[in-house]
C-alpha positions as CSV (number, residue, x, y, z in Angstrom):
1,M,-40.8,69.4,-39.2
2,Q,-38.9,72.4,-37.9
3,I,-38.1,72.0,-34.2
4,K,-35.8,74.3,-32.3
5,N,-37.1,74.9,-28.8
6,V,-37.2,71.8,-26.6
7,M,-38.3,71.3,-23.0
8,V,-37.3,68.5,-20.6
9,T,-39.4,68.0,-17.6
10,G,-37.2,66.9,-14.7
11,G,-34.2,68.2,-16.6
12,G,-32.1,68.3,-13.5
13,G,-32.7,64.6,-12.7
14,F,-30.6,61.5,-13.5
15,L,-32.1,60.7,-17.0
16,G,-33.4,64.2,-17.6
17,K,-29.9,65.7,-17.4
18,A,-28.5,63.0,-19.7
19,I,-31.1,63.9,-22.3
20,V,-30.4,67.6,-21.9
21,K,-26.7,67.1,-22.6
22,K,-27.4,65.3,-25.8
23,L,-29.9,67.9,-27.0
24,L,-27.4,70.6,-26.4
25,K,-24.8,68.8,-28.5
26,K,-27.3,68.9,-31.3
27,N,-27.7,72.6,-30.9
28,Y,-31.3,72.7,-29.6
29,N,-32.5,75.5,-27.4
30,V,-33.2,73.6,-24.2
31,T,-35.4,74.5,-21.3
32,S,-35.7,72.5,-18.1
33,F,-38.8,72.4,-16.0
34,S,-38.2,71.3,-12.5
35,R,-39.1,72.1,-8.9
36,K,-35.5,72.9,-8.0
37,F,-32.8,75.2,-9.5
38,Y,-29.7,73.3,-10.8
39,P,-26.4,75.3,-11.0
40,E,-25.0,72.6,-13.3
41,L,-27.7,73.3,-15.9
42,E,-27.1,77.0,-15.6
43,E,-23.4,76.4,-16.4
44,M,-24.5,74.5,-19.5
45,G,-26.6,77.4,-20.7
46,V,-29.9,75.7,-20.1
47,R,-32.9,77.9,-19.5
48,Q,-34.6,76.8,-16.3
49,I,-38.2,77.3,-15.2
50,Q,-39.0,76.3,-11.7
51,G,-42.4,74.9,-10.9
52,D,-44.4,71.9,-9.9
53,I,-45.7,69.6,-12.5
54,I,-49.0,69.4,-10.7
55,N,-49.7,73.1,-11.2
56,E,-51.6,73.3,-14.5
57,N,-51.1,77.0,-15.0
58,R,-47.4,76.8,-14.3
59,V,-47.0,74.0,-16.8
60,S,-49.1,75.7,-19.4
61,N,-47.1,78.9,-19.2
62,A,-43.8,77.1,-19.3
63,L,-44.6,75.4,-22.6
64,K,-45.2,78.7,-24.5
65,Q,-43.1,78.7,-27.7
66,I,-41.9,75.2,-27.0
67,D,-41.8,72.9,-30.1
68,A,-41.2,69.5,-28.4
69,V,-41.4,68.1,-24.8
70,F,-39.5,65.2,-23.2
71,H,-41.7,64.3,-20.2
72,V,-39.3,62.6,-17.9
73,A,-40.4,64.0,-14.5
74,A,-42.1,61.4,-12.4
75,K,-42.5,60.2,-8.8
76,S,-40.7,56.9,-8.3
77,G,-38.4,56.2,-5.4
78,E,-40.1,55.0,-2.2
79,I,-42.8,52.6,-3.1
80,W,-44.4,53.1,0.4
81,A,-45.6,56.7,-0.3
82,P,-49.4,57.2,-0.4
83,F,-51.2,56.6,-3.6
84,E,-52.3,60.2,-3.8
85,D,-48.6,61.3,-3.9
86,F,-47.9,59.2,-7.0
87,F,-51.2,60.1,-8.6
88,K,-50.6,63.8,-8.4
89,V,-47.3,63.6,-10.2
90,N,-47.6,60.6,-12.5
91,V,-51.2,61.1,-13.6
92,T,-52.2,64.7,-12.9
93,G,-48.8,65.9,-13.9
94,T,-48.9,64.0,-17.2
95,K,-52.4,65.3,-17.8
96,N,-51.1,68.9,-17.3
97,V,-48.2,68.3,-19.7
98,I,-50.6,66.9,-22.4
99,S,-53.0,69.8,-21.9
100,A,-50.2,72.4,-22.1
101,C,-48.9,70.7,-25.3
102,L,-52.3,71.0,-27.0
103,K,-52.9,74.5,-25.8
104,N,-49.5,75.7,-27.0
105,S,-49.5,73.7,-30.2
106,V,-46.4,71.7,-29.2
107,K,-45.4,69.5,-32.1
108,Q,-44.5,66.4,-30.3
109,L,-44.1,64.6,-26.9
110,I,-41.7,61.9,-25.9
111,H,-43.0,60.3,-22.7
112,T,-40.9,58.3,-20.3
113,S,-42.8,55.3,-18.9
114,S,-41.7,52.0,-17.3
115,P,-41.9,48.3,-18.0
116,S,-43.4,48.0,-14.5
117,V,-46.8,49.1,-16.0
118,I,-47.2,45.5,-17.3
119,F,-45.7,43.6,-14.4
120,D,-48.1,41.1,-12.9
121,G,-45.7,39.5,-10.4
122,K,-44.8,36.6,-12.7
123,D,-41.8,35.9,-14.9
124,M,-41.7,38.1,-18.0
125,E,-39.2,36.7,-20.5
126,N,-38.7,38.2,-24.0
127,V,-42.1,39.9,-23.9
128,D,-43.0,42.6,-26.4
129,E,-45.1,45.7,-26.3
130,N,-48.3,43.7,-27.0
131,V,-48.5,42.4,-23.4
132,P,-51.6,43.9,-21.8
133,Y,-51.8,45.8,-18.5
134,P,-52.5,43.6,-15.5
135,K,-55.9,43.8,-13.8
136,K,-54.3,44.7,-10.4
137,Y,-51.2,46.4,-9.2
138,M,-49.3,45.7,-6.0
139,T,-48.0,49.3,-5.5
140,P,-49.0,52.8,-6.6
141,Y,-46.0,53.5,-8.8
142,P,-46.7,51.1,-11.7
143,E,-50.4,51.7,-11.4
144,T,-50.1,55.5,-11.8
145,K,-47.4,55.2,-14.5
146,A,-49.8,53.0,-16.4
147,M,-52.6,55.6,-16.0
148,G,-50.2,58.3,-17.3
149,E,-49.2,56.1,-20.2
150,K,-52.8,55.6,-21.2
151,L,-53.4,59.3,-21.2
152,V,-50.5,59.8,-23.6
153,R,-51.8,57.0,-25.8
154,S,-55.3,58.4,-26.0
155,V,-54.1,61.8,-27.4
156,A,-51.3,60.3,-29.6
157,E,-53.8,58.7,-31.9
158,K,-55.4,61.9,-33.0
159,K,-54.3,65.1,-31.3
160,L,-50.6,65.1,-30.5
161,A,-47.6,63.3,-32.0
162,A,-46.2,61.2,-29.1
163,I,-44.0,58.2,-28.5
164,I,-43.8,56.3,-25.2
165,L,-40.5,54.7,-24.0
166,R,-40.2,52.0,-21.3
167,P,-36.6,51.9,-20.0
168,H,-35.9,49.3,-17.4
169,I,-33.6,49.8,-14.4
170,I,-31.6,52.9,-15.5
171,W,-28.1,53.1,-14.0
172,G,-24.8,54.8,-14.3
173,P,-22.7,57.6,-12.8
174,E,-24.8,60.1,-10.8
175,D,-27.6,57.7,-10.3
176,N,-29.7,59.0,-7.4
177,H,-32.2,56.1,-7.2
178,V,-31.3,52.5,-7.9
179,L,-27.6,52.5,-6.8
180,P,-28.1,54.5,-3.5
181,T,-31.0,52.1,-2.5
182,L,-28.9,49.0,-3.2
183,I,-25.8,50.4,-1.4
184,K,-27.9,51.4,1.6
185,R,-29.2,47.8,1.9
186,A,-25.9,46.1,0.8
187,K,-25.3,44.3,4.1
188,R,-28.9,43.0,4.3
189,L,-29.3,41.8,0.7
190,K,-29.2,38.1,0.0
191,R,-29.6,36.1,-3.2
192,V,-33.2,35.0,-3.6
193,G,-33.6,31.3,-4.6
194,Q,-31.3,29.2,-6.8
195,K,-32.8,30.1,-10.2
196,E,-30.9,32.6,-12.4
197,Y,-33.6,35.3,-12.7
198,L,-32.7,37.4,-15.7
199,V,-33.4,41.1,-15.8
200,D,-32.9,43.9,-18.3
201,T,-31.1,47.1,-17.4
202,I,-30.1,50.2,-19.4
203,Y,-27.1,52.4,-19.0
204,V,-28.2,56.1,-18.7
205,D,-26.6,57.4,-21.8
206,N,-28.2,54.6,-23.9
207,A,-31.6,55.5,-22.4
208,A,-30.9,59.1,-23.4
209,D,-29.9,58.1,-26.9
210,A,-33.2,56.2,-27.2
211,H,-35.2,59.3,-26.3
212,I,-33.3,61.4,-28.9
213,L,-33.8,58.7,-31.5
214,A,-37.6,58.6,-30.7
215,F,-37.7,62.4,-31.1
216,E,-35.9,62.4,-34.4
217,K,-37.7,59.5,-35.9
218,L,-41.1,60.9,-34.9
219,C,-40.1,64.1,-36.8
220,E,-39.4,62.0,-39.9
221,K,-42.3,59.6,-39.6
222,P,-45.4,61.0,-37.7
223,S,-47.1,57.6,-38.2
224,L,-45.0,56.3,-35.3
225,S,-47.2,58.4,-33.0
226,G,-48.8,56.3,-30.3
227,N,-46.2,53.6,-30.4
228,I,-44.6,52.1,-27.2
229,Y,-41.0,50.9,-27.1
230,F,-39.1,48.8,-24.6
231,I,-35.4,49.9,-24.4
232,S,-32.6,48.2,-22.7
233,Q,-29.0,47.0,-22.9
234,D,-30.4,44.1,-25.0
235,E,-28.4,41.8,-22.7
236,P,-30.5,40.1,-19.9
237,I,-28.3,39.4,-16.9
238,P,-28.9,37.4,-13.7
239,I,-30.2,39.9,-11.1
240,W,-27.6,39.0,-8.5
241,K,-24.8,39.2,-11.0
242,I,-25.6,42.8,-11.9
243,I,-26.2,43.8,-8.3
244,N,-22.8,42.4,-7.3
245,A,-21.3,44.2,-10.3
246,F,-22.7,47.4,-8.9
247,F,-21.3,46.6,-5.5
248,N,-17.9,46.0,-7.0
249,A,-18.0,49.3,-8.8
250,A,-18.8,51.0,-5.5
251,G,-15.9,49.2,-3.8
252,L,-18.2,46.9,-1.7
253,P,-18.0,43.1,-1.2
254,P,-20.5,40.8,-3.0
255,M,-23.6,39.6,-1.3
256,K,-23.5,36.8,1.1
257,G,-26.2,34.2,2.0
258,Q,-29.4,33.1,0.3
259,I,-33.1,33.3,1.1
260,S,-36.0,31.4,-0.5
261,E,-38.6,33.2,-2.7
262,K,-41.4,32.1,-0.4
263,I,-39.8,33.3,2.8
264,L,-39.0,36.7,1.2
265,Y,-42.6,37.1,0.1
266,I,-43.9,36.2,3.5
267,A,-41.5,38.7,5.0
268,G,-42.8,41.4,2.7
269,T,-46.4,40.6,3.6
270,I,-45.6,40.8,7.3
271,F,-43.7,44.1,7.0
272,E,-46.6,45.6,5.0
273,F,-49.2,44.4,7.5
274,T,-47.2,45.7,10.5
275,Y,-46.4,49.1,8.9
276,K,-50.1,49.7,8.0
277,L,-51.3,48.5,11.3
278,F,-49.1,51.0,13.2
279,N,-49.3,53.7,10.5
280,I,-45.5,53.7,10.1
281,K,-44.6,56.3,7.4
282,R,-41.1,55.2,6.5
283,A,-40.6,52.5,3.9
284,P,-40.4,48.9,5.2
285,L,-37.3,46.8,4.7
286,M,-39.2,44.5,2.4
287,T,-42.5,44.6,0.5
288,R,-44.4,42.1,-1.6
289,M,-43.6,44.0,-4.7
290,A,-39.9,44.1,-4.0
291,A,-40.0,40.4,-3.2
292,K,-41.5,39.7,-6.5
293,E,-39.1,41.9,-8.4
294,L,-36.2,40.1,-6.8
295,S,-37.6,36.6,-7.5
296,T,-38.8,36.8,-11.1
297,S,-37.3,37.3,-14.5
298,H,-38.2,40.5,-16.3
299,W,-36.6,41.1,-19.7
300,F,-38.0,42.5,-22.9
301,N,-37.9,42.2,-26.6
302,I,-36.6,45.4,-28.1
303,S,-37.0,44.4,-31.8
304,R,-39.5,47.2,-32.3
305,A,-37.1,49.9,-31.0
306,K,-34.4,48.5,-33.3
307,K,-36.6,48.5,-36.3
308,D,-38.5,51.7,-35.9
309,L,-36.0,53.9,-34.0
310,G,-32.7,52.4,-35.0
311,Y,-31.9,51.9,-31.4
312,Y,-28.9,49.8,-30.3
313,P,-27.1,50.3,-27.1
314,K,-23.8,52.1,-27.9
315,I,-22.3,51.6,-24.5
316,S,-22.0,48.0,-23.4
317,T,-22.7,46.8,-19.9
318,E,-19.0,46.1,-19.4
319,E,-18.0,49.6,-20.5
320,G,-20.8,51.2,-18.4
321,L,-19.5,49.4,-15.3
322,K,-16.0,50.7,-15.9
323,R,-17.4,54.2,-16.1
324,L,-19.4,53.6,-13.0
325,K,-16.3,52.4,-11.1
326,Q,-14.3,55.4,-12.2
327,W,-17.1,57.7,-11.0
328,F,-17.3,56.1,-7.6
329,S,-13.5,56.3,-7.3
330,S,-13.6,60.0,-8.0
331,N,-16.4,60.8,-5.6
């Protein structure tokens, strides 16, 4: 399959830019589709198209003469935003990308999803891609990401060669989501319970590598279309250990104190009830979803990604933390 022109939605974002850099090194003609203009992408020689992913015509026109799409753009961040805000980007936006791919005869689609689409509030240890979607979701983000994922799966079976990736907790230099949130709440954070809740993470360059591998393997083997893959550092780590490692890299002291799982969940429930009652728009300090994420294990079996894609994390967690510390020191 001859592919030369590649588009990355959200190419100026954290993961999107890492993918763009790797595609450029492989001499692809790269276009970024984002709402904003990024001077750094311009310096790299990346063609930029500005537009909103929820604008069907804009997306359709942007994908003309494009051979493959990495659909990275999504609404994540604040979990307290209205459902409609998440739906527009994560569902309607994904639908627009799929429609544009079909209309413009795009050869393949690599879709960035999230392990949160299967999270049911309970421990998930060494689970694989066969775990079903839960019947109910606690927040709009995982629900709408699951809806978008299902749209991709529905076309991947017959109409469009597509692979879905589920990276978990992407981190590294220039992170504008996970690390800023943790640092903002550093003084308030406490260890939850006494159990060592293990979680998966993935260094941003490893996540980008997995996307490129999925793209290349799909070119070689179209029968992989429709497959879903968990990707991670393949090294589950206690959640408080990795958070303290992030704090150390940022030059902050480790967390102090401890709170029980039950009290944290109750606090999240009270915050949610109060914020809804008084129609407070900003995100509460704690939610039920956040409480569950901090008091459960969630790590995944990546054997399928190893077997089908040849994915192995090139950058260890230790090396990633060194790079992160260097980045914090220089900024």
